[in-house]
TIGUZA-586757 format. One line per field, with one value per residue (C-alpha): x, y, z. Coordinates in Angstrom, 3 decimals. Layout:
N
xx: c(X/...)
yy: c(Y/...)
zz: c(Z/...)
//
This chain:
339
xx: c(-6.872/-9.725/-13.025/-11.963/-8.760/-10.603/-13.185/-10.447/-8.656/-11.903/-12.727/-9.237/-9.485/-12.902/-11.615/-8.623/-10.899/-13.314/-10.449/-8.798/-12.059/-12.752/-9.297/-9.817/-13.211/-11.772/-8.855/-10.991/-13.663/-10.990/-9.839/-13.440/-13.991/-10.870/-12.041/-15.534/-14.112/-12.172/-15.064/-17.417/-20.714/-22.300/-19.467/-19.744/-23.469/-22.851/-20.115/-22.378/-25.342/-23.342/-21.608/-21.663/-24.245/-22.631/-19.577/-21.731/-23.804/-20.624/-19.378/-22.752/-22.764/-19.510/-21.222/-22.521/-19.176/-17.731/-20.395/-19.684/-15.912/-16.344/-18.142/-15.664/-12.565/-14.298/-15.258/-11.556/-10.830/-13.818/-12.979/-9.462/-10.990/-13.131/-16.472/-18.569/-21.208/-24.174/-24.225/-27.613/-25.865/-22.364/-23.207/-25.549/-23.307/-20.225/-22.010/-23.509/-20.164/-18.223/-20.736/-21.112/-17.318/-17.277/-19.860/-18.092/-14.802/-11.912/-14.291/-15.948/-19.119/-17.258/-18.055/-21.604/-20.143/-18.920/-22.274/-24.242/-22.031/-22.374/-26.154/-26.924/-24.020/-22.961/-19.428/-17.564/-16.987/-13.209/-13.334/-15.616/-13.328/-10.290/-11.980/-12.621/-9.129/-7.447/-9.450/-9.485/-5.833/-4.484/-6.641/-5.472/-1.859/-2.093/-3.914/-1.222/1.625/0.034/-0.730/2.897/4.138/1.618/2.754/6.331/5.280/3.403/6.091/9.419/11.205/10.518/13.828/13.432/9.818/10.803/13.518/10.942/8.573/11.324/12.353/8.698/8.194/9.397/6.934/4.033/5.131/5.558/2.088/3.351/5.655/2.734/2.370/6.015/5.460/2.335/4.177/6.890/4.387/4.498/1.672/-0.780/-2.705/-6.408/-6.559/-7.807/-10.311/-13.207/-13.379/-15.811/-12.977/-11.165/-14.295/-14.883/-11.306/-11.111/-12.632/-10.072/-7.200/-8.624/-9.066/-5.373/-4.507/-6.906/-5.412/-2.086/-3.646/-4.954/-1.861/0.293/-1.442/0.525/-1.838/-4.715/-2.720/-2.028/-5.628/-7.112/-4.657/-5.404/-9.136/-8.453/-6.238/-9.084/-11.473/-9.115/-8.826/-12.620/-12.951/-10.214/-12.002/-15.234/-13.516/-11.802/-15.147/-16.774/-13.908/-13.895/-17.587/-16.601/-13.105/-11.300/-7.761/-7.433/-4.519/-5.516/-2.314/-3.053/-6.627/-5.257/-3.138/-6.116/-8.316/-5.812/-4.823/-8.430/-9.485/-6.645/-7.635/-11.214/-10.074/-7.790/-10.586/-12.701/-15.744/-18.726/-17.948/-14.916/-17.430/-15.697/-12.194/-12.347/-14.243/-11.945/-8.824/-10.072/-10.941/-7.623/-5.517/-7.380/-6.799/-3.091/-3.247/-4.795/-8.536/-10.134/-11.198/-14.838/-14.240/-12.524/-15.342/-17.925/-16.141/-16.333/-20.051/-20.754/-18.805/-21.084/-24.186/-23.077/-21.193/-21.712/-25.482/-26.333/-24.170/-25.870/-29.287/-28.122/-26.674/-30.016/-31.803/-29.253/-29.815/-33.582/-33.161/-30.898/-33.262/-36.196/-34.155/-33.176/-36.800/-37.800/-35.024/-36.056/-39.691/-38.784/-36.653/-39.503/-41.899/-39.451/-39.170/-42.926/-43.307)
yy: c(40.553/38.106/38.041/35.160/36.930/40.198/38.355/36.648/39.956/41.629/38.869/39.014/42.782/42.469/39.841/42.016/45.020/43.121/41.477/44.833/46.303/43.305/43.609/47.336/46.741/44.020/46.194/49.200/47.034/45.760/49.315/50.426/47.530/48.467/52.063/50.986/49.078/52.162/54.625/55.166/55.533/57.389/59.944/60.181/60.959/63.510/65.240/65.522/66.671/69.329/70.749/74.551/75.250/78.573/76.752/74.071/76.735/78.422/75.155/74.555/78.047/77.246/74.564/77.220/78.769/75.270/74.465/77.743/77.122/73.627/75.187/78.070/75.906/73.656/76.760/77.632/74.246/74.274/77.772/76.578/73.733/76.237/75.762/78.395/76.608/78.347/78.356/76.601/73.579/73.904/74.203/71.182/69.055/69.795/69.159/65.911/64.708/65.478/63.753/60.765/60.489/60.176/57.397/55.157/53.204/55.092/58.073/56.467/58.436/61.562/60.506/61.704/65.178/64.326/62.764/65.768/68.236/66.206/65.939/69.522/71.577/69.508/69.128/66.215/63.151/63.553/67.046/65.929/62.998/65.300/67.624/64.750/63.254/66.637/67.732/64.435/63.634/67.090/67.552/64.235/65.104/68.537/67.082/64.449/66.925/69.591/67.073/65.940/69.511/70.142/66.992/68.307/71.484/69.446/66.860/68.602/71.652/74.975/74.930/71.370/71.988/75.065/73.016/70.356/73.042/74.629/71.259/70.545/73.715/72.141/69.291/71.746/72.697/69.102/68.887/71.326/68.545/66.221/67.422/66.517/63.070/62.536/63.516/61.004/58.140/55.941/56.562/53.698/52.836/52.116/49.382/51.780/53.311/51.141/48.380/48.576/48.621/51.385/53.531/52.986/53.932/56.995/59.403/58.176/58.833/62.234/62.961/62.243/64.950/67.390/66.663/67.662/70.902/71.994/70.768/72.801/76.067/77.346/80.225/77.754/75.498/78.407/79.651/76.163/75.204/78.441/77.695/74.106/75.300/77.588/74.621/72.562/75.518/75.774/72.052/72.377/75.371/73.368/70.552/73.076/74.737/71.371/70.212/73.621/73.193/70.179/70.927/74.141/73.526/72.521/73.733/74.653/73.146/69.847/69.982/70.474/67.329/65.430/66.570/65.663/62.293/61.259/62.263/60.238/57.264/57.575/57.679/54.676/52.649/52.681/52.781/55.101/58.508/56.801/55.654/54.360/54.855/58.647/58.834/56.434/58.111/61.575/60.470/58.652/61.566/64.144/61.880/61.922/65.718/65.897/65.268/62.259/59.471/60.370/64.025/63.003/60.616/63.287/65.676/63.028/62.469/66.212/66.489/63.851/65.658/69.153/68.489/65.004/64.679/68.206/67.678/64.340/66.017/68.846/66.320/64.479/67.761/68.501/65.067/65.540/69.036/67.802/64.906/67.315/69.706/66.860/65.775/69.350/69.663/66.388/67.500/70.850/69.079/66.770/69.727/71.562/68.536/68.145/71.711)
zz: c(55.104/54.478/56.370/58.649/59.667/60.294/62.384/64.398/64.991/66.028/68.500/69.999/70.383/72.012/74.444/75.401/75.919/78.165/80.059/80.727/81.919/84.160/85.727/86.305/87.889/90.150/91.293/92.066/93.712/96.100/96.813/97.365/99.771/101.739/101.904/102.976/105.939/107.040/106.829/109.743/107.878/110.763/110.747/106.949/107.115/109.856/107.830/104.772/106.854/108.707/105.609/105.417/102.721/101.792/100.443/98.818/97.047/95.832/94.342/92.669/91.131/89.324/87.206/84.793/83.769/83.314/80.714/78.901/78.887/77.440/74.474/74.156/73.819/71.267/69.300/69.004/67.431/65.087/63.845/63.040/61.037/59.150/60.904/62.649/64.739/66.331/70.131/70.133/68.556/69.961/73.674/73.982/71.727/73.845/77.146/75.863/74.507/77.664/79.936/77.577/77.489/81.261/81.096/78.599/78.500/76.895/76.566/73.521/74.248/73.171/69.616/70.281/69.872/66.393/65.506/66.798/64.925/61.733/62.037/63.037/61.658/58.609/59.958/58.310/60.456/60.138/61.643/64.479/65.296/65.145/67.649/70.066/69.747/70.121/73.160/75.020/74.400/75.195/78.316/79.811/78.970/80.608/83.612/84.192/83.718/85.904/88.638/88.633/89.000/91.791/93.591/93.471/95.289/97.897/98.595/97.903/99.238/97.491/95.639/94.416/93.404/91.399/89.683/88.754/87.453/85.358/83.942/83.078/81.025/77.750/78.273/78.213/74.708/73.551/71.898/69.263/68.042/67.204/63.562/62.884/64.383/62.285/59.118/59.999/60.030/56.928/54.479/54.108/51.017/51.132/48.552/45.918/48.291/47.109/49.722/52.597/55.142/53.258/53.142/56.867/57.746/55.505/58.119/60.656/58.267/57.410/61.130/61.700/59.198/60.862/64.281/62.779/61.528/64.940/66.796/64.434/65.339/68.340/68.959/69.175/71.519/73.865/73.917/74.254/77.001/78.891/78.878/79.932/82.798/83.860/83.768/85.937/88.290/88.624/89.342/91.957/93.471/93.614/95.501/97.777/98.573/99.271/101.491/103.186/103.955/106.062/107.402/108.316/107.074/103.426/101.303/97.700/96.245/97.952/96.652/93.115/93.471/94.905/92.024/89.320/90.755/91.414/87.885/86.384/88.541/87.332/83.689/84.170/85.779/82.556/84.829/84.163/85.695/87.310/89.901/92.996/91.609/91.591/94.883/96.721/95.344/96.291/99.833/100.299/99.011/101.102/104.094/103.273/103.383/106.828/106.554/108.173/105.831/106.553/105.646/102.421/101.538/102.370/99.984/97.244/97.927/97.783/94.521/93.009/94.281/93.286/90.013/88.545/88.990/87.735/84.641/84.043/84.164/81.896/79.420/79.305/78.577/75.839/74.303/74.243/72.799/69.992/69.242/69.010/66.876/64.548/64.178/63.361/60.755/59.097/59.057/57.508/54.916/54.016/53.706/51.436/49.150/49.059/47.804)
//
């Protein structure tokens, strides 16, 4: 492919990306406007102001174990790839990557994790990219599947819901088939491996092989999925506590469905932190399950205050810490060369 063709393809891809994002923003802006017209802002302020602080404090306290679990599940993957990373590098890199992923379209900010691991732990780019692809792809898959099963228990009779859950069990094991699918893909040459494009794409090709490695480890899949399920459970508990601080009758299963569906809406919106899309979806679904629209919106506001903002602050601290650590490492390297 010559330079003109590559430029044309790149421009077309960029246009499609911006068009898709513009359409998403327009759709969710319309939904947000509809929600705004339904919400009594005075009632919303009153619901937030009168929230039971005991439940709010409980939800806030759960932020700490979430940060630890993010690092733990990434440690499983990195160990499988042959890397033992110190906690002082692993924890801030994982927090920064997860928050940056929420801020950027298609979770592109997650690549900050790969960059931080390469800079501070000498982990190859291919392994860092494999970590990001594995964790982001599998977490979204499990979230969507788990939300669907939860919706069955909320909307169907017990017998029908159990049948849906039983039928879904093989789907939870489907990620183990990914290595076979990757091996079935046709091999692609790199033009001798000397062109600029070939060199740029080599880490991506290597990352594909590493994704196959971690996906092929069933023990890893089980442990990683268990930690991820625990993370989803904690997020659900946080939303339940926040909704419980406002309303008396909230069913945990319904809160799980509201959490999963609102997270998927936020991801699909391609907006930073799913802003507006996640909040509106959460409020609308909680309204469907018996809360008023103001109570649902107040729960979404409290979730931003108790979870999103603290994680944003922590991620900023992690970024500054890693920048300072990198500067110190470069200075020490320069001193060692000087001597």
